[in-house]
C-alpha positions as CSV (number, residue, x, y, z in Angstrom):
1,M,18.0,-31.0,-7.2
2,A,16.6,-27.4,-7.5
3,L,18.7,-26.1,-4.7
4,E,22.0,-27.5,-6.0
5,R,21.3,-26.1,-9.5
6,E,21.2,-22.6,-7.8
7,R,24.8,-23.0,-6.2
8,P,26.8,-21.2,-9.1
9,R,24.5,-18.3,-9.1
10,L,24.5,-18.0,-5.3
11,V,28.3,-18.2,-5.2
12,R,28.6,-15.2,-7.5
13,L,25.8,-13.4,-5.7
14,C,27.5,-13.9,-2.2
15,T,31.0,-13.2,-3.6
16,S,29.8,-9.8,-4.8
17,W,28.6,-9.1,-1.4
18,L,31.4,-10.6,0.6
19,N,34.3,-9.8,-1.7
20,D,35.9,-13.2,-0.7
21,P,35.1,-16.2,-2.8
22,A,36.3,-18.6,-0.1
23,V,33.9,-17.2,2.5
24,A,31.2,-17.1,-0.2
25,E,31.4,-20.7,-0.8
26,D,30.9,-21.3,3.0
27,V,27.9,-18.9,3.1
28,V,26.4,-20.8,0.1
29,Q,26.8,-24.0,1.8
30,E,25.1,-22.6,4.9
31,T,22.4,-21.1,2.8
32,L,21.6,-24.3,0.9
33,L,21.4,-26.2,4.2
34,E,19.0,-23.6,5.7
35,A,16.8,-23.8,2.6
36,W,16.8,-27.6,2.7
37,R,15.6,-27.5,6.2
38,K,13.0,-24.8,5.5
39,I,11.7,-25.6,2.0
40,G,8.5,-27.1,3.5
41,N,7.6,-23.6,4.6
42,L,7.7,-22.1,1.0
43,R,4.0,-22.0,0.0
44,D,4.5,-20.4,-3.4
45,P,6.9,-22.3,-5.8
46,Q,7.0,-19.3,-8.1
47,A,8.7,-17.3,-5.2
48,F,11.6,-19.9,-4.9
49,Q,14.4,-17.8,-6.1
50,G,13.4,-14.7,-4.3
51,W,13.0,-16.7,-1.0
52,L,16.4,-18.5,-1.6
53,F,18.3,-15.2,-2.3
54,G,16.7,-13.8,0.7
55,I,18.3,-16.6,2.9
56,A,21.5,-15.8,1.2
57,R,21.3,-12.2,1.9
58,N,20.7,-13.0,5.6
59,M,23.5,-15.5,5.8
60,S,25.9,-13.0,4.3
61,L,24.8,-10.3,6.7
62,R,25.4,-12.6,9.6
63,R,28.9,-13.4,8.5
64,L,29.7,-9.8,7.9
65,R,28.4,-8.7,11.3
66,R,30.7,-11.3,12.9
67,R,33.5,-9.6,11.1
68,G,32.4,-6.2,12.3
69,R,31.3,-4.9,8.8
70,D,28.3,-3.8,7.1
71,L,26.7,-5.4,4.1
72,P,26.5,-2.5,1.4
73,V,23.8,-4.1,-0.6
74,I,21.6,-4.2,2.4
75,Q,22.0,-0.7,3.4
76,E,18.7,1.2,2.9
77,A,18.4,3.0,-0.4
78,D,17.5,6.7,-0.5
79,G,13.8,7.0,0.0
80,T,13.5,9.1,-3.1
81,A,15.4,6.7,-5.2
82,D,13.5,5.2,-8.2
83,I,12.3,1.7,-7.4
84,L,13.8,0.4,-10.7
85,S,17.3,1.8,-9.9
86,A,17.3,1.0,-6.2
87,F,19.8,-2.0,-6.7
88,P,23.5,-1.3,-5.9
89,S,25.3,0.1,-8.8
90,E,27.9,-2.7,-8.6
91,F,25.3,-5.3,-8.9
92,D,25.5,-7.1,-12.3
93,F,22.0,-8.3,-13.3
94,E,23.3,-10.0,-16.4
95,V,25.6,-12.2,-14.3
96,E,24.0,-12.5,-11.0
97,L,20.3,-12.7,-12.0
98,D,20.5,-13.4,-15.6
99,R,18.0,-10.5,-15.7
100,A,15.3,-13.2,-16.0
101,D,14.8,-13.4,-12.3
102,L,14.2,-9.6,-12.0
103,A,12.1,-9.6,-15.1
104,R,9.8,-12.3,-13.5
105,L,9.5,-10.3,-10.3
106,L,8.5,-7.2,-12.4
107,E,6.0,-9.3,-14.5
108,Q,4.3,-10.3,-11.5
109,A,4.1,-6.8,-10.2
110,L,3.1,-5.3,-13.6
111,A,0.2,-7.8,-13.9
112,L,-1.4,-6.1,-10.7
113,L,-1.3,-2.7,-12.3
114,P,-3.6,-1.1,-14.8
115,A,-2.8,-2.2,-18.4
116,E,-2.0,1.4,-19.6
117,T,0.1,2.1,-16.7
118,A,2.1,-1.3,-17.1
119,A,2.4,-0.7,-20.9
120,V,4.2,2.7,-20.4
121,L,6.5,1.1,-17.7
122,V,7.5,-1.8,-20.0
123,Q,8.2,0.5,-23.0
124,K,10.3,2.7,-21.0
125,Y,12.3,0.5,-18.5
126,V,12.2,-2.8,-20.6
127,E,12.3,-1.7,-24.1
128,D,14.2,1.6,-23.3
129,A,11.9,3.7,-25.5
130,S,12.1,7.5,-25.5
131,H,9.1,9.7,-24.3
132,S,8.4,10.7,-27.8
133,A,8.4,7.1,-29.1
134,I,6.0,5.8,-26.4
135,A,3.7,8.9,-27.0
136,G,3.6,8.0,-30.8
137,R,2.9,4.4,-30.1
138,L,0.2,5.0,-27.8
139,G,-1.3,8.1,-29.4
140,I,-0.9,10.3,-26.3
141,S,1.3,13.4,-25.6
142,E,4.8,13.4,-24.1
143,N,3.5,15.1,-21.0
144,V,0.9,12.4,-20.5
145,V,3.8,9.8,-20.8
146,A,5.8,11.6,-18.1
147,V,2.8,11.8,-15.7
148,R,1.8,8.0,-16.3
149,L,5.4,7.0,-15.7
150,H,5.7,9.0,-12.4
151,R,2.3,7.5,-11.2
152,G,3.3,4.1,-12.7
153,K,6.5,3.9,-10.6
154,L,4.7,4.9,-7.5
155,A,2.0,2.2,-8.0
156,L,4.7,-0.3,-8.8
157,R,6.4,0.6,-5.6
158,K,3.2,-0.1,-3.6
159,V,2.8,-3.5,-5.3
160,L,6.3,-4.5,-4.5
161,A,6.0,-3.3,-1.0
162,G,2.6,-4.9,-0.5
163,E,1.6,-8.2,-2.4
164,L,5.2,-9.0,-3.3
165,Q,7.0,-7.7,-0.4
166,T,8.8,-10.9,0.4
167,E,10.3,-11.3,-3.2
168,S,11.1,-7.6,-3.3
169,A,13.0,-7.6,0.0
170,A,15.1,-10.5,-1.2
171,F,16.3,-8.4,-4.2
172,G,16.9,-5.4,-2.0
173,L,14.2,-3.4,-3.6
174,L,12.6,-2.1,-0.5
175,T,13.7,0.7,1.9
176,A,12.6,0.9,5.6
177,D,9.9,3.3,4.5
178,D,8.2,0.6,2.2
179,T,7.7,-2.0,5.0
180,W,4.7,-2.4,7.1
181,Q,4.8,-2.2,10.8
182,E,2.1,-3.0,13.5
183,T,0.6,0.2,15.0
184,R,-1.2,0.6,18.3
185,I,-4.3,1.5,16.4
186,W,-7.3,-1.0,16.5
187,C,-9.1,-1.8,13.2
188,T,-12.6,0.0,13.6
189,D,-14.1,-2.6,11.2
190,C,-13.5,-5.8,13.2
191,G,-12.1,-4.4,16.5
192,N,-9.9,-7.6,16.7
193,R,-6.7,-6.6,15.1
194,R,-4.2,-3.8,15.3
195,L,-3.6,-2.0,12.0
196,M,-0.6,-2.5,10.0
197,G,1.0,0.9,8.8
198,R,3.3,2.8,6.4
199,L,4.3,6.4,7.1
200,N,6.8,8.1,5.0
201,D,7.1,11.4,3.1
202,K,5.1,10.2,0.2
203,E,2.1,8.3,1.9
204,F,0.1,7.4,4.9
205,V,-1.5,3.9,4.8
206,L,-3.2,1.7,7.3
207,R,-4.7,-1.7,6.7
208,C,-6.1,-4.5,8.8
209,P,-4.6,-7.9,8.2
210,D,-8.0,-9.6,8.4
211,C,-10.4,-7.0,6.9
212,N,-8.0,-5.7,4.1
213,D,-6.8,-9.0,2.6
214,E,-7.6,-7.9,-1.0
215,P,-5.1,-6.1,-3.3
216,D,-5.3,-2.3,-2.9
217,S,-7.6,-2.7,0.1
218,Y,-7.0,-0.2,2.9
219,H,-8.4,0.9,6.2
220,S,-7.0,4.4,5.5
221,Q,-4.8,5.9,2.7
222,S,-3.6,9.2,1.4
223,G,-0.7,10.7,-0.3
224,R,1.4,13.2,1.5
225,G,1.0,16.9,0.4
226,G,-1.6,19.4,-0.4
227,S,-4.5,19.4,2.3
228,F,-3.3,16.2,3.9
229,D,0.3,17.3,5.1
230,G,2.0,17.9,8.4
231,N,4.9,16.9,10.4
232,F,3.7,13.5,11.2
233,S,6.2,10.8,12.6
234,T,3.7,8.6,14.2
235,F,0.5,7.0,13.1
236,R,-2.1,8.4,15.5
237,P,-1.7,12.1,14.6
238,A,-1.6,11.1,11.0
239,L,-4.9,9.3,11.3
240,K,-6.4,12.2,13.1
241,R,-5.4,14.6,10.4
242,F,-6.6,12.2,7.8
243,S,-10.0,11.8,9.5
244,Q,-10.4,15.7,9.6
245,F,-9.4,15.9,5.9
246,M,-11.9,13.3,4.8
247,D,-14.7,14.9,7.0
248,E,-14.1,18.3,5.3
249,L,-13.9,16.8,1.9
250,F,-17.0,14.6,1.9
251,Q,-19.3,16.7,4.2
252,G,-18.5,19.7,2.0
253,G,-19.3,17.6,-1.0
254,I,-22.7,16.6,0.5
255,R,-23.7,20.1,1.2
256,Q,-22.6,21.5,-2.1
257,G,-23.0,18.6,-4.4
258,S,-19.4,18.7,-5.7
259,V,-15.8,18.7,-4.6
260,P,-12.9,20.5,-6.3
261,C,-10.1,18.3,-7.6
262,A,-7.1,18.6,-5.4
263,K,-4.6,18.7,-8.4
264,C,-6.3,20.7,-11.1
265,G,-9.1,22.4,-9.1
266,R,-11.9,21.2,-11.6
267,S,-15.3,20.8,-10.0
268,L,-16.1,17.1,-9.5
269,P,-19.5,15.8,-9.0
270,L,-20.1,13.9,-5.7
271,Q,-21.0,10.4,-6.6
272,R,-23.1,8.4,-4.0
273,T,-21.5,5.0,-4.6
274,I,-18.1,3.6,-3.8
275,A,-15.5,4.2,-6.4
276,H,-15.1,2.0,-9.5
277,Y,-11.5,1.5,-8.8
278,A,-12.2,0.3,-5.2
279,P,-11.6,-3.5,-4.4
280,P,-14.6,-5.8,-5.1
281,S,-15.8,-6.2,-1.5
282,I,-15.7,-2.6,-0.7
283,R,-17.6,-1.6,-4.0
284,A,-20.5,-3.6,-2.6
285,K,-20.7,-1.1,0.4
286,R,-22.6,2.2,0.8
287,G,-20.6,5.1,0.2
288,L,-19.2,8.2,-1.6
289,H,-16.7,9.0,-4.1
290,I,-15.1,11.6,-6.4
291,Y,-13.0,11.0,-9.5
292,C,-11.0,13.3,-11.8
293,Y,-10.6,11.7,-15.2
294,D,-8.1,14.4,-16.3
295,C,-5.8,13.8,-13.4
296,E,-6.7,10.1,-12.9
297,S,-7.1,10.7,-9.3
298,G,-9.9,10.4,-6.7
299,S,-11.1,9.5,-3.2
300,Y,-13.8,7.3,-1.8
301,E,-15.4,6.9,1.6
302,S,-17.8,4.1,3.1
303,L,-20.5,5.1,5.2
304,D,-18.8,3.7,8.3
305,G,-15.8,6.0,7.6
306,L,-18.1,8.9,6.9
307,V,-19.7,8.9,10.3
308,L,-16.6,7.9,12.1
309,N,-14.8,10.9,10.7
310,L,-17.4,13.3,12.0
311,P,-16.2,15.4,15.0
312,Q,-18.5,13.5,17.3
313,G,-17.1,10.2,15.7
314,R,-13.5,11.4,16.3
315,A,-14.3,12.2,19.9
316,F,-16.0,8.7,20.4
317,F,-13.0,7.0,18.9
318,Q,-10.6,8.9,21.2
319,A,-12.6,7.9,24.1
320,H,-13.0,4.2,22.9
321,P,-10.0,3.3,21.0
322,R,-11.1,-0.3,20.3
323,L,-14.4,-0.2,18.2
324,R,-16.2,-2.5,15.9
325,A,-18.7,-1.6,13.1
326,L,-22.2,-3.0,13.4
327,P,-24.5,-4.0,10.5
328,Q,-26.2,-1.0,9.0
329,R,-30.0,-0.8,9.1
330,E,-32.7,1.2,7.3
331,I,-35.4,2.9,9.3
332,D,-37.9,5.7,8.9
333,H,-36.9,8.8,10.7
334,A,-39.6,11.4,11.1
335,G,-41.0,10.3,7.8
336,V,-37.7,10.3,5.9
337,A,-36.1,7.1,4.7
338,A,-32.8,6.8,6.6
339,I,-29.8,4.5,7.4
340,V,-28.4,3.9,10.8
341,V,-24.7,3.5,10.9
342,S,-23.4,2.1,14.3
343,F,-20.2,1.3,16.2
344,A,-19.9,-0.4,19.5
345,G,-17.0,-0.2,21.8
346,V,-14.9,-3.5,22.6
347,P,-15.2,-4.8,25.3
348,D,-17.2,-2.0,27.0
349,N,-20.2,-2.0,24.4
350,A,-20.2,1.9,24.4
351,A,-22.6,2.9,21.6
352,Y,-22.3,5.5,18.8
353,D,-25.1,5.7,16.2
354,V,-25.6,8.1,13.4
355,I,-28.8,8.3,11.3
356,L,-28.2,9.4,7.6
357,N,-30.7,10.3,5.0
358,R,-30.8,7.2,2.7
359,D,-30.5,9.2,-0.5
360,S,-28.2,12.2,0.3
361,Y,-26.2,10.7,3.2
362,E,-27.0,14.0,5.1
363,T,-26.6,13.6,9.0
364,L,-29.9,13.7,10.5
365,A,-29.1,12.6,14.2
366,I,-26.3,11.5,16.3
367,H,-26.5,9.4,19.4
368,S,-23.6,8.5,21.7
369,S,-23.6,6.6,25.2
370,D,-21.1,9.1,26.2
371,E,-23.6,12.0,26.1
């Protein structure tokens, strides 16, 4: 039986946490019994070991709490710690996980990252290659290697905290800042669900459980720092600042035709499409984007976001915190080909309509039922 085959490894694992082989044996027995009861709930067989280790961790924590102690391995890691070194220092991968278990998890995560990002991470952290060796193999400078490693670790952390959150939590890879929590903010696309959010010193992210079910699909997302920075401890003020930032960014781009890169200052042409790196369902929408190929960074905005981030849109959203986006439609506005982008209040049906030039996305008219 698969569960029984895991017993020796679970005993070693729980012993390292509990420092008592006899108690560890009891906890493992409880773990296997609990797993046997709930194995029908396991949807992904590939996640079996991570799921089982998660039960063992919870059982160990429960036992230590009864003894009035804390479980060191479950304490939150320093939020600035490298995701690949967030395990307890005394945790012996070779013994406890045979290293293959961790490798499988990282392999799943790396498969979700861009190939060039994964290649650098693998050579550095799996093959233990130096920066100069990696640079020589890939034909890039050591500075580019360092930049890719930094961005790759951030991207890997997002994957582990997103698509692979359950498995990552079982290995103790996540801190409190990595986990999603339900906010009091309603999704402005469907109006049916409250947004899930993450807010820490590195990023601000919101997503709808229904509308953003694709990898890397978000309602709102920004790294902290630069123009989008502030002492935000709750989601609503962060969303307000984010909306202001996006409005200034893209309305300035519409007026001038370009936007300066936030990192290198290079003038970036405003593209009247959704970014190539956006999830497939979002790329099908009308929108705008900028992208700096030197810094490998950019930003994009759908027309729904563009009009809701206008000062009038922010005021309407504040007055009607539960909205839903309506289908866009093309019209002729005073002889100009135009698009109408609309939102309706839920359940009061308050109306907010913005007419945009179909080609430039310049705002032509704004109508609100509040006026």
